[in-house]
Backbone as a printed PyTorch tensor [residue, N CA C, xyz], in Angstrom:
tensor([[[-12.9460, -12.8920, -35.2670],
         [-12.1880, -12.5820, -34.1760],
         [-10.9990, -13.3450, -34.3760]],

        [[ -9.7450, -12.9200, -34.2790],
         [ -8.6960, -13.6420, -34.4590],
         [ -8.5720, -14.5440, -32.9990]],

        [[ -7.9020, -15.6780, -32.9960],
         [ -7.6580, -16.2820, -32.4790],
         [ -6.5550, -15.9190, -30.9710]],

        [[ -5.8470, -14.8300, -31.8730],
         [ -5.4990, -14.1850, -30.5040],
         [ -6.4350, -13.2160, -29.2840]],

        [[ -6.8330, -12.4640, -30.4120],
         [ -8.3450, -11.7320, -29.9250],
         [ -9.0650, -12.8870, -28.6320]],

        [[-10.0730, -14.0810, -29.3340],
         [-10.4490, -14.9010, -28.4660],
         [ -9.4860, -15.5770, -26.9570]],

        [[ -8.0890, -15.3660, -27.2950],
         [ -7.5160, -16.1630, -26.3110],
         [ -6.9060, -14.5460, -25.3990]],

        [[ -7.4660, -13.6260, -25.5680],
         [ -7.5330, -12.4510, -24.7550],
         [ -8.8180, -12.1260, -24.0720]],

        [[ -9.9210, -12.4280, -24.6660],
         [-11.0240, -12.4660, -24.2680],
         [-11.1930, -13.2040, -23.2800]],

        [[-11.0780, -14.7570, -23.6620],
         [-11.4690, -15.8660, -22.3540],
         [-10.6850, -15.0630, -21.1660]],

        [[ -9.4260, -15.2610, -21.4120],
         [ -8.8810, -14.5760, -20.0780],
         [ -8.6890, -13.7290, -19.5680]],

        [[ -9.4500, -12.6920, -19.9380],
         [-10.0680, -11.5830, -19.4630],
         [-11.6180, -11.6440, -18.9810]],

        [[-12.4790, -12.4690, -18.8630],
         [-13.3700, -13.1410, -18.8400],
         [-13.2790, -14.1700, -18.1490]],

        [[-11.8370, -14.9700, -17.3970],
         [-11.7220, -15.5080, -16.0020],
         [-11.5630, -15.0460, -15.2770]],

        [[-10.5840, -13.4540, -16.1220],
         [-10.1760, -12.3840, -14.7420],
         [-11.9070, -11.7410, -14.2320]],

        [[-12.8580, -12.1480, -14.6690],
         [-13.7800, -10.9260, -13.9160],
         [-14.6170, -11.9020, -13.6250]],

        [[-14.4050, -13.4140, -13.8790],
         [-15.3210, -14.2690, -13.0670],
         [-14.3270, -14.4480, -11.0780]],

        [[-13.4680, -13.9960, -12.1180],
         [-12.3480, -13.9320,  -9.7640],
         [-13.0490, -12.8900,  -9.4160]],

        [[-12.9090, -11.4880, -10.2270],
         [-12.9360, -10.3500,  -9.3730],
         [-14.5730, -10.9600,  -8.8360]],

        [[-15.6090, -11.1150,  -9.2520],
         [-16.7010, -11.1690,  -9.3340],
         [-16.8730, -12.1950,  -7.3880]],

        [[-16.4650, -13.0990,  -7.4470],
         [-15.6110, -14.1870,  -6.2670],
         [-15.1220, -12.5430,  -4.6860]],

        [[-13.9870, -11.8030,  -5.1260],
         [-13.0610, -10.6570,  -4.5530],
         [-14.0030, -10.2260,  -4.0390]],

        [[-15.2570,  -9.9690,  -5.3410],
         [-16.0460,  -8.9590,  -4.2300],
         [-16.7940,  -9.6080,  -3.2490]],

        [[-17.1380, -11.1990,  -3.6520],
         [-18.0340, -11.2900,  -2.1950],
         [-17.2160, -11.7640,  -1.1450]],

        [[-16.3200, -11.9760,  -1.0700],
         [-15.3310, -11.5040,   0.2660],
         [-15.3660, -10.0780,   0.6590]],

        [[-14.7450,  -9.7570,   0.1470],
         [-14.8780,  -7.6460,   0.8350],
         [-16.0060,  -7.5010,   1.2410]],

        [[-17.4050,  -8.6540,   0.4750],
         [-18.8910,  -7.7780,   0.4770],
         [-18.9670,  -7.8820,   2.7030]],

        [[-18.0140,  -8.8950,   3.2180],
         [-18.4000,  -9.1640,   3.9630],
         [-17.2520,  -7.6300,   5.2450]],

        [[-16.3990,  -7.1600,   4.8860],
         [-16.1340,  -5.8990,   5.8340],
         [-14.6840,  -6.8760,   6.2140]],

        [[-13.9210,  -5.7560,   5.9010],
         [-12.3950,  -5.7470,   6.6590],
         [-11.6720,  -6.6420,   7.9070]],

        [[-12.7760,  -6.2910,   8.7730],
         [-12.6060,  -6.5310,   9.6760],
         [-12.9710,  -8.0660,  10.1160]],

        [[-14.3260,  -8.9170,   9.0680],
         [-13.9820, -10.3770,   8.8190],
         [-12.9750, -10.5760,   8.2870]],

        [[-12.5400,  -9.8880,   6.9330],
         [-11.4270, -10.4390,   6.1450],
         [-10.5710, -10.3220,   7.3120]],

        [[ -9.8380,  -9.0890,   8.0360],
         [ -8.6140,  -9.8040,   8.6150],
         [ -8.8580, -10.6340,   9.8610]],

        [[ -9.8060, -10.7390,   9.8450],
         [-10.2400, -12.4530,  11.3420],
         [-10.1510, -13.6720,  10.7840]],

        [[-10.3800, -13.8860,   9.6950],
         [-10.7800, -14.9610,   9.1720],
         [ -9.6640, -15.4100,   7.9420]],

        [[ -9.1590, -16.4870,   8.7770],
         [ -7.3880, -17.4460,   7.2180],
         [ -8.2070, -17.6500,   6.0180]],

        [[ -9.0090, -18.4070,   6.6410],
         [ -9.7520, -18.8030,   4.9500],
         [-10.1090, -17.7770,   4.0670]],

        [[-10.2790, -16.8820,   4.1360],
         [-11.0510, -15.6660,   3.5770],
         [ -9.4920, -14.6800,   2.9780]],

        [[ -8.7120, -14.9690,   4.2150],
         [ -7.5740, -14.3210,   3.4690],
         [ -6.4380, -15.1210,   1.9970]],

        [[ -6.2160, -16.7460,   2.8510],
         [ -5.8870, -17.5890,   1.7830],
         [ -6.9760, -17.3550,   0.5330]],

        [[ -8.1870, -17.1950,   0.0640],
         [ -9.1950, -17.4710,  -0.8160],
         [ -8.6940, -16.0250,  -2.0890]],

        [[ -8.7670, -15.4440,  -1.0830],
         [ -8.5600, -14.0730,  -1.9800],
         [ -7.2370, -14.2650,  -2.4650]],

        [[ -6.2740, -14.2890,  -1.8820],
         [ -4.1400, -15.1540,  -2.3300],
         [ -4.1810, -15.7660,  -3.4540]],

        [[ -5.3480, -16.8910,  -3.1780],
         [ -5.5270, -17.3430,  -4.4740],
         [ -6.7620, -16.9180,  -5.5320]],

        [[ -7.3480, -15.7250,  -5.5800],
         [ -7.6260, -14.7550,  -6.4010],
         [ -7.0290, -14.1320,  -6.9750]],

        [[ -5.6770, -14.0560,  -6.3800],
         [ -4.9640, -13.1070,  -6.7810],
         [ -3.6970, -13.5980,  -7.8390]],

        [[ -3.8200, -15.1740,  -7.3550],
         [ -3.0940, -15.6320,  -8.3580],
         [ -3.8540, -15.8520,  -9.2780]],

        [[ -4.9170, -16.1090,  -9.7200],
         [ -5.2800, -16.9690, -10.6670],
         [ -5.2340, -15.4270, -11.7870]],

        [[ -5.6930, -14.4390, -10.9840],
         [ -5.7720, -13.0040, -12.1860],
         [ -4.2310, -12.8710, -12.8150]],

        [[ -3.7430, -13.0600, -11.7530],
         [ -2.1830, -13.2000, -12.1790],
         [ -1.9550, -14.3350, -13.1230]],

        [[ -2.2450, -15.1650, -13.2210],
         [ -1.8710, -16.4260, -14.0980],
         [ -2.7460, -15.8240, -15.7020]],

        [[ -4.1570, -15.4340, -15.2440],
         [ -4.8940, -15.3620, -16.4380],
         [ -4.4940, -14.2730, -17.2520]],

        [[ -4.1990, -13.2430, -16.3730],
         [ -3.3340, -12.0140, -17.0550],
         [ -2.4820, -12.0730, -17.7700]],

        [[ -1.4650, -13.1900, -16.9980],
         [ -0.1950, -13.4740, -17.9260],
         [ -0.7150, -14.5780, -19.2380]],

        [[ -1.7180, -15.2180, -19.7600],
         [ -2.3320, -15.4690, -20.7220],
         [ -2.8050, -14.5930, -22.2840]],

        [[ -2.8640, -13.2870, -21.4200],
         [ -3.0220, -12.5430, -22.5190],
         [ -2.2410, -12.0010, -23.4400]],

        [[ -1.8730, -12.6240, -24.3800],
         [ -0.8070, -12.3910, -25.3760],
         [ -0.1680, -11.1080, -25.0870]],

        [[  1.0390, -10.8170, -25.4900],
         [  1.7080,  -9.0220, -25.0420],
         [  1.5140,  -8.4290, -26.3240]],

        [[  1.1040,  -8.9790, -27.3750],
         [  0.4030,  -7.7680, -28.4420],
         [ -0.9990,  -7.2450, -28.0010]],

        [[ -2.0310,  -7.8150, -27.0320],
         [ -3.6890,  -7.5420, -26.9780],
         [ -2.7390,  -6.5730, -25.3920]],

        [[ -2.2100,  -7.1300, -24.7800],
         [ -2.0170,  -6.3920, -23.3830],
         [ -1.0350,  -4.9620, -24.3250]],

        [[ -0.4570,  -4.3950, -25.1180],
         [  0.0000,  -3.1550, -25.3710],
         [ -0.9720,  -2.6060, -25.7900]],

        [[ -2.1040,  -3.2900, -26.6140],
         [ -3.3380,  -2.2170, -26.8640],
         [ -3.7350,  -2.0710, -26.2370]],

        [[ -3.8850,  -1.6260, -24.3270],
         [ -4.4950,  -1.3510, -23.5770],
         [ -3.5410,  -1.6430, -22.4120]],

        [[ -3.0930,  -0.6040, -23.1740],
         [ -1.5130,  -0.5750, -21.8060],
         [ -1.8730,   0.7750, -20.7810]],

        [[ -3.1130,   0.8890, -20.2920],
         [ -4.1110,   1.7970, -18.7390],
         [ -3.4860,   1.2830, -17.9120]],

        [[ -3.6440,   0.0380, -17.8040],
         [ -3.8970,  -1.3610, -16.6460],
         [ -2.2250,  -1.8670, -16.5640]],

        [[ -1.3970,  -1.7860, -15.2350],
         [ -0.4580,  -2.2450, -15.0670],
         [  0.4850,  -4.2290, -14.7910]],

        [[ -0.0260,  -4.2710, -16.6530],
         [  0.0960,  -5.8630, -16.4700],
         [  1.0660,  -6.7120, -15.6400]],

        [[  2.3120,  -5.5210, -15.7920],
         [  3.5450,  -6.3640, -14.7860],
         [  3.3410,  -6.6150, -13.6010]],

        [[  2.6040,  -4.9570, -13.2950],
         [  2.1870,  -5.4260, -12.1370],
         [  1.5170,  -6.5630, -11.2590]],

        [[  0.2800,  -6.9920, -12.0790],
         [ -0.5720,  -7.9090, -11.7690],
         [ -0.0740,  -9.1010, -11.8310]],

        [[  1.3470,  -9.1260, -13.3420],
         [  1.4230, -10.6820, -13.1260],
         [  2.1770, -10.8210, -12.0400]],

        [[  3.2710,  -9.5570, -11.7860],
         [  3.8830, -10.0210, -10.4680],
         [  3.6080, -10.0620,  -8.8380]],

        [[  2.6010,  -9.6210,  -8.5290],
         [  1.4650, -10.2080,  -7.4870],
         [  1.3370, -10.8390,  -7.4080]],

        [[  1.1920, -12.0040,  -8.6300],
         [  0.6830, -13.4110,  -8.6650],
         [  2.1190, -13.5550,  -8.0810]],

        [[  3.1500, -13.7620,  -8.5190],
         [  4.5580, -14.6500,  -7.9770],
         [  5.0190, -14.4420,  -7.0210]],

        [[  5.0280, -13.3250,  -6.4780],
         [  4.6040, -12.3380,  -4.4230],
         [  3.4350, -13.6060,  -4.1490]],

        [[  2.8070, -13.5760,  -4.4900],
         [  1.8810, -14.5640,  -3.9340],
         [  1.7550, -16.2650,  -3.4250]],

        [[  2.4710, -16.3480,  -4.9750],
         [  2.9330, -17.3670,  -5.0220],
         [  4.0470, -18.4160,  -4.7650]],

        [[  5.2060, -17.6260,  -4.2010],
         [  6.3720, -17.6530,  -3.5420],
         [  6.5590, -17.1300,  -2.5100]],

        [[  5.7710, -15.9960,  -2.3190],
         [  5.9960, -15.4540,  -0.9880],
         [  5.0460, -14.8690,  -0.2150]],

        [[  4.4030, -16.2800,  -0.1090],
         [  2.9320, -15.7070,   0.7970],
         [  2.6610, -15.7950,   2.0110]],

        [[  3.8860, -16.2770,   3.1160],
         [  4.5080, -16.1720,   3.9640],
         [  5.0290, -14.2890,   4.3860]],

        [[  5.0630, -13.7590,   3.4760],
         [  5.2760, -12.4870,   3.9290],
         [  4.0340, -11.5520,   3.2710]],

        [[  3.3600, -12.2250,   2.4500],
         [  1.8630, -11.1430,   2.5920],
         [  1.1400, -10.4140,   3.8440]],

        [[  1.5110,  -9.4170,   3.5770],
         [  0.5330,  -8.5920,   4.6300],
         [ -1.7300,  -8.5970,   4.3030]],

        [[ -2.1870,  -8.7120,   4.7280],
         [ -2.5450,  -8.8100,   4.7800],
         [ -4.1230,  -7.7230,   4.5610]],

        [[ -3.5690,  -6.5560,   5.4380],
         [ -3.8790,  -5.3280,   5.3380],
         [ -3.3750,  -4.6860,   3.5450]],

        [[ -2.1890,  -5.1580,   3.3990],
         [ -2.5120,  -4.8230,   1.5980],
         [ -2.5740,  -5.5360,   0.9870]],

        [[ -3.0880,  -6.8160,   1.5130],
         [ -3.9650,  -8.0500,   0.6530],
         [ -5.7020,  -6.5980,   0.5540]],

        [[ -5.9360,  -6.5910,   1.3600],
         [ -7.3820,  -5.8290,   1.8650],
         [ -7.4800,  -5.1510,   0.8200]],

        [[ -6.6670,  -3.9340,   0.9630],
         [ -5.8490,  -2.6340,  -0.1780],
         [ -5.7420,  -3.1600,  -1.7160]],

        [[ -5.5790,  -4.0560,  -1.9260],
         [ -5.2850,  -4.2940,  -3.3300],
         [ -7.3140,  -5.0270,  -3.4880]],

        [[ -7.4130,  -5.7500,  -2.8310],
         [ -8.8830,  -6.5120,  -2.9040],
         [-10.0580,  -5.3770,  -3.3130]],

        [[ -9.9490,  -4.1450,  -2.3700],
         [-10.9550,  -2.9190,  -2.3250],
         [-10.3010,  -1.6040,  -3.5810]],

        [[ -9.1500,  -1.9200,  -4.0430],
         [ -9.0620,  -0.6670,  -4.7850],
         [ -8.5590,  -1.6060,  -6.1110]],

        [[ -7.5580,  -2.1730,  -6.3900],
         [ -7.1140,  -2.5550,  -7.3010],
         [ -8.1060,  -3.1710,  -8.3560]],

        [[ -8.4000,  -4.1870,  -7.8290],
         [ -9.3670,  -5.6150,  -8.1080],
         [-10.7550,  -4.4700,  -8.5250]],

        [[-11.4260,  -4.1870,  -8.3580],
         [-12.3940,  -3.6300,  -8.7310],
         [-12.4970,  -2.6350,  -9.9490]],

        [[-11.4110,  -2.1920,  -9.3200],
         [-10.7230,  -0.9590, -10.8790],
         [-10.4220,  -1.4500, -12.0640]],

        [[ -9.8800,  -2.7210, -11.9560],
         [ -9.6690,  -4.5550, -12.4890],
         [-10.7760,  -4.6700, -13.7950]],

        [[-11.8220,  -5.0050, -13.0640],
         [-12.6770,  -5.5030, -13.3660],
         [-13.3560,  -5.1760, -14.5270]],

        [[-13.9030,  -3.3870, -13.2100],
         [-14.0650,  -2.3150, -14.6090],
         [-13.5250,  -1.9220, -16.5530]],

        [[-11.9900,  -2.2170, -16.2770],
         [-11.3310,  -2.0230, -17.4300],
         [-11.7880,  -3.1180, -18.0100]],

        [[-12.0100,  -4.2040, -17.5360],
         [-11.7520,  -5.5710, -18.2980],
         [-13.1150,  -5.5390, -18.6200]],

        [[-14.1600,  -4.8720, -18.3380],
         [-15.4760,  -4.7730, -18.8330],
         [-16.0830,  -4.2620, -19.5860]],

        [[-15.3590,  -3.3700, -19.7860],
         [-16.0600,  -1.8820, -19.7570],
         [-14.7820,  -1.6410, -20.9670]],

        [[-13.6350,  -1.9110, -21.2200],
         [-13.0680,  -1.0710, -22.5190],
         [-12.4800,  -2.8790, -23.2630]],

        [[-11.4380,  -3.6630, -22.1520],
         [-11.2010,  -4.7650, -23.5760],
         [-11.5980,  -5.4630, -24.2090]],

        [[-12.9990,  -6.1630, -22.8130],
         [-13.9210,  -7.3300, -23.5840],
         [-14.4560,  -5.7580, -24.9900]],

        [[-14.9170,  -4.9690, -25.0860],
         [-15.5290,  -4.5400, -25.7300],
         [-14.8420,  -3.9290, -27.2010]],

        [[-13.4020,  -3.8760, -27.0480],
         [-12.3630,  -3.5180, -27.7770],
         [-11.8390,  -4.3480, -28.7950]],

        [[-12.2640,  -5.8680, -28.2250],
         [-11.7900,  -6.7290, -29.0660],
         [-12.1420,  -7.0580, -30.2710]]])
């Protein structure tokens, strides 16, 4: 495995771990999430960690797996980090329940085996 592929695999593995933590937050349910500022902040930090790790995947590797909106994932990190006071908990919830599981599955089923 090339150094570039190993770097991508390591980043994908870190993202999967964060997705698993987010799944634990989501498992408590939407009502619980919306009422719990600590859970919201933890989830927002998870989204930032995902974006940071995705940004560390070399561009050439992201191009090989173009089915994901890599730029939007990284942009969500930037938004969460810099516009955190504008984050709508309902929007975050949708991201956590719709996009994060899809990303996790894609990384585990397509990216990591494809390296």
